[in-house]
C-alpha positions, 0 to 999 in steps of 0.5 A, a space after each residue: 366272610 369274604 368267601 361267602 361274599 365272593 360266592 353270592 356275587 358269583 351266583 348273582 352274576 351266574 343268575 344275571 348271565 343265565 337270564 341274559 341267555 335269551 333270543 327273540 323269536 318272531 313269526 306269523 300264524 295263519 289259517 290253512 283254509 283261507 290263508 287268513 291271519 289267525 288273531 289271538 293264537 297262543 304261542 308257548 314255549 313247550 314245557 314252560 309258561 313263557 308265551 304270547 298271543 298273535 296280533 291282528 296280522 297273525 304275527 307274534 314276537 317273544 324272548 325265549 331261552 336260548 335252550 328252548 327247541 319248540 313252540 306249541 301253537 294253538 287256537 280254538 277251533 283249530 288243530 294244535 301244532 308243535 313246531 321247531 324254533 327257526 328264524 321268521 317262523 310261518 305257522 299254518 293251522 288246520 281247522 278242526 271241527 272237534 276242537 271247539 269242544 275241548 273247552 268247556 265253560 261253566 260259568 264260574 270258569 273255563 276248563 279243557 274238556 279233557 280235564 272235565 269229568 261232567 257231561 256237557 256239550 258245546 255249539 259254536 256261535 256260528 251254528 246259531 246264525 244258520 237258521 233265521 229266528 230271533 230266539 236263538 234257542 230254536 237253533 240248538 233243536 237236534 244239535 245237542 244230545 239230551 236237549 229237547 226244544 218244543 217250538 210250538 209256534 211260528 210267531 216271531 220272537 216267540 217263547 220256546 219250551 226247553 228241557 234237558 234230559 226230560 221233565 223233572 218236576 210237576 209244579 215247579 219249573 222245568 226250564 234250564 237256568 240261563 247264564 250269560 257271561 257268568 251271570 244268571 238271567 231272567 228267563 220266564 215268560 212275560 206278558 198278560 197271557 204268559 201264565 196260560 197253557 199255550 203261551 203263544 202270546 208270551 214274550 221270551 227274553 231269549 228273543 232279545 239276545 243277538 245271536 251274532 254276539 254269541 261266541 258259544 253255548 255250553 249245555 251242562 247236564 249232569 251233577 258234576 256239571 251242574 251242582 256248582 249252581 245248586 238250587 237253580 240247576 235241577 233242570 240243567 244249565 245253559 251257558 252263553 259266552 259272548 264274543 270278546 275283544 282281541 289283540 290287534 288293530 281294529 277289525 271290522 265284521 259286517 253281516 247282512 241277510 234278507 229273504 222271504 218266508 212262507 207257509 209251505 203247502 206241501 208241509 200241511 193238510 189242514 185246509 177246509 173244503 171250497 164252496 163246491 165241496 162244502 155244498 156237496 157234503 152238506 147235501 149229503 149230510 141233510 140226506 143221512 140225517 133224513 132232512 132230505 130224500 134226494 140231492 135236489 131236495 138236499 140242495 133246496 133244504 140247504 139253500 134255505 138254511 144258509 139263507 136263513 142263518 147267513 142271508 146268503 143265496 147259494 143259488 147265486 154265483 157266490 165266490 168261494 173264499 179260502 180263509 186260511 189263504 186270506 189270513 196267511 201272507 209272504 213274510 219278509 226278514 232283514 238282519 244286518 249286523 256290524 261289529 269291530 274288535 281290537 285292542 292292545 295288551 292293556 285293553 281289548 274291545 268288542 262293539 256291535 250293533 244289530 237290526 233284525 226285522 221279521 214280518 210274520 206269515 200271519 197277518 197282524 204279526 211281526 217283529 223288530 229288534 234293535 241290539 247293541 253290545 260293548 265289551 271291554 277287557 283290560 289288565 294292568 299287571 296283576 290286575 284285570 278288569 272288564 265291563 259289558 253292556 248289552 241292550 236291546 229293544 224288540 217291537 212285537 205285533 201279535 194277532 195270536 191272542 188267547 181270546 179264542 175267536 179273535 185269533 185268526 187261525 181259530 176264526 178260519 175254522 169258524 168260517 164258511 166258503 160262502 161268507 165273503 171277506 168284503 161286501 159289494 161296496 168294498 167294506 168289510 162283511 161283518 156278518 162274517 163273525 169275527 172276520 179276521 182279515 177286518 180285525 187285523 187291518 193294518 190301518 183300522 184293525 185291533 192293535 196288539 203290541 209288546 215292546 220288550 226292552 232288555 239291558 244287561 250290565 256285567 262289570 268284573 275285576 280279577 287280581 292275581 294274589 300270586 302266580 297261582 292264586 286269583 280273586 275275581 268279583 263279578 257283578 251283574 244287572 239284568 233289566 227286562 221291561 215289557 210295555 204291552 198294549 191291546 186296543 180293539 176296533 170297531 170290526 171286533 164283535 167281542 168289544 164293539 157293544 161296550 164301545 171298544 176296549 183298551 188295555 195296558 200292561 207294564 212289567 219289569 223283571 230285574 235281577 241283581 247279583 254278585 259273585 266273589 270267587 278265589 281260584 287256586 290253580 298249581 301243578 306239582 311235580 309236573 304230574 299233579 294238577 289241582 284246581 280249587 274254587 271257592 266262591 260266594 254269590 248273592 242274588 235278588 229277582 224282583 218282578 213288578 206289574 201295572 194293569 189297567 183296562 177301559 172301554 167306551 171310546 168315542 172313536 177308534 183313532 186315539 186309544 189311550 185309556 184316559 180317552 175311555 169313558 168307562 174304566 173296567 179293571 185296574 191293579 198292580 202287583 210286585 213280588 220278589 226273592 232272594 238267593 244266598 250261596 256259599 260254594 267250592 269246586 275242586 279238581 284234581 288230575 294226575 299226569 292227565 290220566 286219572 281225574 276227580 272232582 267234587 263241588 259242594 254248594 249251600 243255598 238259602 232261598 226266600 222261596 222256602 219255609 222258614 224251617 227249610 230255607 237252607 240246604 246243601 247240594 254236592 257232586 263227585 266225579 271221576 274220569 279215567 283216560 285209559 288211552 294214556 296208559 302204556 299198554 295202550 301205546 300200540 292203539 294210538 293209530 286207531 284209537 287216540 283217546 278212550 276215557 270212562 267217566 262217571 259222577 253223582 250229586 244232587 241239585 235243587 229246584 227253587 222255581 216254585 213261585 215267590 211265596 208258595 210257603 207263605 200264609 197269604 191274604 188277599 185284599 180288596 174285600 169289603 165288609 160292612 162298607 169297610 176295606 178288608 182281607 181274606 186268607 187265600 193260602 195256608 202257610 207250610 214252614 216245612 216247605 223245602 227244595 225239590 232235590 234232583 239226584 243225578 247219576 251219569 256214566 259216560 264213555 268218550 273215544 276218538 278212532 282213526 283221528 276221524 270219529 269222535 264218540 260220546 255215550 252217556 247213560 244217566 238216571 235222574 230221580 226228583 225227590 221231595 217233589 211239590 204237589 197241592 195236597 188236599 185239605 179238609 174244608 173245615 180248615 177253611 182251605 182246599 189244599 196245601 203245598 207239600 213235598 210228597 212226590 218223586 219222579 224219574 228220568 233215565 235214558 241214554 244219549 249219544 254224540 258222533 262226529 266224524 270226518 268222512 273224507 278229507 283231502 287238500 281241497 275237499 272235506 266232509 264232516 258228519 255229526 249225529 246226536 240221539 236221545 232216549 229218555 223215560 220219564 216215570 212218576 214214582 210217587 204222587 201225593 195220594 195213592 190214587 192217580 189223577 185223572 181227567 178227560 185226556 190225561 192221567 197222572 199215575 205211579 209208574 207211567 210217564 207225566 205226560 200220559 194220554 188217557 181217553 176213550 180208544 177209537 176203533 174206526 167206523 162201522 163199515 155197514 152203518 158209517 157210525 163211529 166205534 169205540 172200544 168197550 170198557 177198560 181193556 179188550 177189543 169189544 166195540 161199541 157206538 156208544 161213547 158212554 160204554 167206552 172206558 178211558 185207556 192208557 194210549 201213549 205219551 207226549 214224550 218222544 221215545 227217541 229224538 236227535 239230529 243229523 248234520 253234514 258239512 261239506 267244503 270244496 275249495 272255496 265253496 261250503 254246504 251244511 245241512 242240518 235235520 232234526 227228528 222225534 220219534 214215538 210221541 203222540 200229539 193230541 189236537 183238541 181243536 179237531 172236534 171242530 176242524 174235523 167235525 162230521 156234521 154235529 156243528 150245523 152248517 159249520 166248515 168242513 176239512 178236506 181231510 173229512 171230505 176225502 175220507 168220510 164214509 159213504 156207503 156200506 162197505 167203506 173202510 175208513 176212520 172218518 164216520 159218515 157225515 150227518 147234518 146235526 149228528 148226535 153220534 158224538 164222533 167229536 168227543 174226546 177219543 184217540 180219534 184226535 191222537 195222532 203220532 208226532 214222529 217227524 223228520 225236519 230239514 231245519 237248515 241248508 246253507 250253501 256259501 262261497 268265500 271269495 279268494 283272499 288274493 282278489 280281496 287284498 287290494 281293496 283292503 278286505 280280509 274276507 268276503 263270503 256270500 250264501 243262501 239258506 233255507 229254514 224248515 224247507 220240509 218236514 216229513 210226518 207220520 201218515 196219520 198226522 194232520 195239521 201244520 206242524 207236529 212240534 207242539 208244547 211239551 204236554 202234546 196238546 195242540 190246537 190252532 197254532 201259528 204256522 212254522 214258516 219256511 225261510 228262504 234267505 240270501 246273505 253276505 259276511 264281510 271282513 275289513 
């Protein structure tokens, strides 16, 4: 017993002595580019978990075993270093543009990209602030392979349609899931016109997120990356990570930029003729129609008609009016942001506030946004906790109403150059029907306004049950309020007869969620790495709307509904859905060489039929780092990384509306003076999820430590696609929602980042992205294709396929329009009724992507970013009026028609002769109005200069950068494109869109 006691005391003493054999190590971490301290750099003893982080001044201090020889210093966005331990260490980290992508945020966790078996791409927050737009999603255009942004309007704060790896559904949603700091948020369009085809008036919740608060965005694409989100991930996932606090004393950052915006006259050919050209072409048109025999007689006839219809004598000295110039204006933009971050070991904070103002380039449009954010993250021992609260208010004026002629762009192309904006006495000329300048008068014109308020609250708690096992509870509340109103003015002829009109629309979208996860991470025998996540999640989405309208106002001064004499309509509605989920994700890698992953999720949604509310979704992924094999050792100098990966799995789509599976009744009906209801939708208890099976094969390589290459081939098959299936009218219903269709997207995408040149003073980086996607309908509700005037839905063809008469140009002898006869062949006809409809192209691009370059010379920096789209078609339905050839009597005429029209036998052109009152049907739907949508856009140029640190130190300033930037500087289009901007809706249809402006900005970034 004495011997055992003696041995025990020796053991305790030995342990104590071993524990006491430590030493203190201290040092500083700075940036090689600007010699600034690196805050929050990770400092770890190599081969152990002992470590700390650098403080506000870049300093660190920790106790290490006396046997320790090496520290590993790392920081996101910089090259990691292994350095020998010496007294008073000074470590310099170099910038690495590739390194940010080494961390992938899935929303439920963070992992190194080296261990990630899925397909994902990360974009740093700095890239989002290069462009000047309220909606940060537009900054991603061309930057992410497989991501397509359809920004079809320049309206400040407008919605931008987004797809990842193609359109995967017909009647369900195609937008990706948006996750901010682990919380899925409401991202649907809002506003009275949100359900319309164009959505030009729809308010975008994305426009209320300040891009200056975003740390990074991760785009999740394949099944391994998205299956953890189950029923909501069919269209991919966009994970937004916001900025957090950092340990150290308070550090302030201030940014400001201001500038102007305008419609680049070099980028569009969409003007109408001036008065001289108008008179010339209409006189020609009267002669071609036989209404006049010579130019003198034609002039007399034209004067007669114009005087009779419009009360204008063309023989007088009439000023030519450019109505497009009258509704366009130079816009202005201001953007100011102030943030502070800091903290200590137990609490870190980030607080920010921002103001953004954008006056649109179209009269009657503009936006103001006020935003703020508070983020707190703390820990006490094993307990961690945090809270983030963000709020924003946007105030949007919008003249781009869905009511056709009130839209100023539409009105422009229905007004003639002899119609004056104002009368001789200075009053507005209301004989110029729907005078857009009058209707959008700042003081007395129409008022169309949307106020959108958002509030996102996200508290969380973590607890380390053991060193390897962590519990986390993450709660979320997202609240979006929309207050929308429209009041007409006395200048608006649509409502002036009814005593003016007022409309109010109030909408609220609320999302509640709670997520509980249990995460186990461990390494066995130094080579077996395991990461297992178990979780439960519940979510409720609720939407409420109240709408009212009234007319008959005594004046145009006080537009509240109570002041109107005649109620027009009123109503309210609400809808809600719930989602309950259980999920698991497991990852394993052996010696950082062989990787495997699996996920399983079980979702239940109230949106589906009672028999199919629950469904499983799963994924499997694997990766092999060939470059880690011993036989690859000799390739390290030129091939430092070579990895192949693959994944397969299923995800779902619940975005089918709230009550698509239920039998519905509509109330508000009266029978024999009694209130009643009528059935409006038949139930389908078997309606189930649309399921997308995703397969992906990828390759990653790093060559010569300069080239990073990512290649992916993918195939995505949507099954059980939901269609309205026709029913016999004897049932009392015309159709029922069923799972009957299939659709496929397959493609290839690449990402290349390269350092072309790197010296001590100069660096040149280039990045390229490209995507080739082929969409195909595999199965429809019936065997017959779905045909209409301009499109066809047919098995074997893309969903967005154009189907119409094929225009054959102009008969050189007669100037008559020609079309190809029948369904095939080259025989032509001048009778549109003999022209058969043909498949003539798709709105889907054959190839799209982007090119970016970054230069840095000493303290100067320059970045250029361009995006491109190739092979898609754009159909402009408004061209039937804008490019008319006389059928619209005395209407305005485009410069394109004037300059390209047929005038004499032998002329070779595609614009028919101009003929007053033409009955040639040249304006009928055909490929005459179908154009190439290919373009190359210089989307962003930024040139900056960072002042030397030595000049700023005495003033207490840590960094100061000034810069100038230009957005949408120019766009190169195909020769046959006519319009403001070839980028349009995913369907390819374009008409009278808000022009996308060019922005010239000057800014400053200040840290202190």
